[in-house]
N, C-alpha and C positions, 0 to 999 in steps of 0.2 A: 339873727341867731347868736351873734357874738354879744351884744348887750344883754342876752338873756341866760348866758354861760358863765359861771362862776368857777374861782378857784378855791380849792378846799385843803387847809392844812389841820391836822389833828395830831394831839399830843396827849400821852397818858401812860403811866407805867414805865416810865422812862424810855419810851419809843415814840418815833414820829413818823408820821405818813401824810402822803398828799395826794389829790386826785381833782376831779373835776364835778361839777353838779350843775343842774339846771333850774330855772326859776319855775316853779310848780303854779304858784298863785301870787297875785299881786300884793296880798297882805303879807307876804314874808316867807312863805312856804318855799322849801327848796328840797330836791330829791337828788339823792347820790347812792353809791353802793355802799352797803353795810361795811365791808372790808376797808373802806376807805377810812372811815370813823371809829371803828370796833375799838381801837385801843384807847379811845378817849371817853367811852362809854360809862367807865365807871370812875368819876371824879376827875377826868381829863378836860381839856378845853378843844374846842373846834373853832378855827377862825375861817370866815368866808371873805374871799377877796372879789371885788367886783370890778368890772371893766374900766370904770370911772377911777379906779384907784383907791376907792374907800375899802374899809374893812369893818367887819361887824364879827362880835362873838356871838355864836350860835347855840341855841337849845336843840337837844336831840329830843325831837317829839317822841320818836319811836322806832324801831328798826326789827328786821328779820334776817336772820342768817340763812333761812330757808330758800328765801327768794334773793338774797344779797341785796336788799334794799334798805333804804333808811331816810326817814324823813326829818329835815332841821327847820328851825325857825328862827328868822333875824328880826331885829326890831327896825324894819323899814317899811314903808308903803309905797305904793304906786309902783312897784317892780312892772315889768315887761314880761309875763309869763310865756312860754313857748307852747304851743298846742300839740296834744297829744293826738297823733292820727289812729286810724282804724287799722292796726297791724294785720288784721285778717285779709286786707285786700292788697297787701304788698306781693310781689312777685319776683321770682329769680331773674335777674339781669337788670332790675330797676336801678337807677342811679342814685346813690346815697353819698353824703358827706358826714364825716365825723369832726366833731368840734371838742376841743379839749386842751389839756395843758400836759401834754406828753414830756417826761423829763423836766417838768417844771416849766416849759415854754408856753406860757399862757397865750390863749388867743389863737392856737394852732388849728388850720382846717386842713382835712386830707379827704381825698375823694376816692370813689371805688362804686362797686356794684354790690347788688345783693347775690351773694354766691350759694346760697342754700337756705332753706326753711326747715323749721321743726328739727334742728340738729340737737339730739341730746348731748348735754353738756353738764359733766359733774365736776365741780370745784370745791375747793375749802381746804383747811388744814385744821389741827389741832382738836379733832374731834367733831368738828361743825362741817357738814355736807351741804352745799348747795345744789340743787337739780335745775337746770334751766332749758326749757324747750325753745333753743335760742335761733335767733336769726344770724348766718354767717354773713361775713362781709370781708372783701379784700382791701377795704379802705383801711390805710396803716394806722394801727392801733398799738400803742405803745404804753409802759409803765406811767402812770399819770393821765392817762384818758379816761380811767374808771370813773364811773358816775357820769359822764358826758353825754351829750345826745348824739344819736345816729339820726340824721334827718333826710327827708326825701327832696324830690326836686322843686316842691313848693314850699320846703322850708318847715314843714310839720315833723314832729318827732315820732320815728317808728320804732326806736327802741333806745335802751339805755346800755352804752359800752360797758362791759364788764369783765371780759376775759380774752385772752390770746393763747393760741396753741404753741407749743414749743416743740422742737425737734427732740426725738426719743434721745435719753440720757442728759438732756439739759436739767441743771440742777433747780434752776430758778427762771422767771421770766426776765427775758434779755432784750426782746424787742420783737417788732412785727416780723413775720414771714408770710404775710398775706392771709392769716387765717384769724380773724377776729370774731368775736361774738356778743351778741347784745340781747338784754332782755327784751321781749316785745312790749310794744307800747301798751296794749290791752290789759297785760298783767301788771305793768307799772301802774296804771289807773286804778285797777281793782285794789292792788295792795295798798298803794299809798292813801287811797280813801279810808280804809280800813284803818290804818295807822293814826290819820288824823282824827278818825272818829272816836278809836278806841286806846290808842297807844301802842297796840299790838297787831299782829298779823296771824290769820291761821291759814291752813292749807287742805285741801279735800284729800280724801283717803277712800280706798276700796275696802280695807280692812283685812287684808291678807298678806302672808309672808311669802318671799319669792325665793325659789331654791337657785342660788347664785353657782351651784355647781352643775347644773342641768345644762345638756349641749345640744338636745333636739330643736326641732322646729317650736317656735314661740318661746314663752317663758312659762315656767311651772310654779304652781302654788307648792309650797312644801307639803310632802305626803304624810308627815306627822309634826307635831309641836316639838319646838327646840329650845330648850331651856324656859325662859319667859316668853318666847315668842310663839303664840300660838298660829297654826297654819292657817286658819281661818278664825277671825275673831268672833267669839259667841254673841249673837244679836247685832253684829256689824253689818255694814251694806252688803259685803260679799255673802255673808250668811243668808241674810234675808233674801237675796236674789237668786240662791241657789247655788253658789260656788261651793266647791268640796275639795278638801285636801287632795292633791295629786293632780287636779284639773290643769290642763295646759291652756293658756291664753294666747290666742293666735293674732288677735287684731283688737283695736278699740276704736270704735266708730269707722270701721272700715279701712283702717290703716293699719298695715301689718306690724307687728312687734318682734324683734328678734333677740332682744336682750332686756333684763330688769330695767335698766337705765332709761330705754326709750318707753317702757310702760310708765315709769314713776313720772318721768316729765311731761308725759301725755295727760297723765292725770293732773298733774299739779298746775298745769295750763287752764284747767277748768276752775270753777267755783263750787264749793260747798253747796249742796243742793241739786247740782246739774245731774242729768240723766246722761249716762254713757252706754253704748251698746258694745259688749265684749263677744268676740268671736272665740268660743271655748269648745276645747277637745276633751271629751271624756270617753275612754275606751276607744272604740272605733267611729263614734258619732261626733258630729260638730253642730253647736247650737249658738244661738245667739240669745244672750243674757243681758237684760236691762238692769243696769246698778244705778241707783240714787246715790251719789257721792256722799259721804259723811265728812266731818270736820275734825280737825285735829290742831 
């Protein structure tokens, strides 16, 4: 694990940040969090430090704030990539290890278990919002761990550490309280492959706007258009499937949803073109609606 985990420093716009990354491919591709390198995205510099003490300036191949992932490339061959596991097979209680550079302390390893799966996490600032269908862990994760691997007992990567919860009222991330969140490896694989191929990444959509004021069971599609946001996008996936303004979505693929974030992260954990089954209540009846996800 340690030979394949790197330390990242980014500087741009008069600001600096640091974090962790992992070797994705032996020909120089590295994955980290977008928030680790975003201040260097416009003319800044990203320096990758390797366990052997060497450093290389990295090119930003592409990044996405929607999934908080970025792919870098360095001019090094023969790197030792980590294996991305099938994150759909992990279970609550499985032992895990987080590897990274918390508070700049490179090569730090912490251990714990998977505390929860499919945890809806919304993060981001400055108008950029990331929605993560996260793996939750109690392994100690601190500032600087971002972008580093969360690995299982066999040494395979099940997720990329990306966020930590903070006590109510905390102004900023101060340290681990045993509630850390990782982007599942299957999402990392899908998004990084797209970034390497095209330089950018898309995400799946249903094509409806949700009413954040609704407090009943499930989540409700807006009853009418609001400003430039149509309740149901004309000709979009939801419209084609028969979803109508005011419909209440109770579940996705049999998994109950109770607030808009849960539905959004569940959709974004899929790929454009995938089919999902929504449990939809209209009036007094409930029906299953099959939606082929669109792309944004």
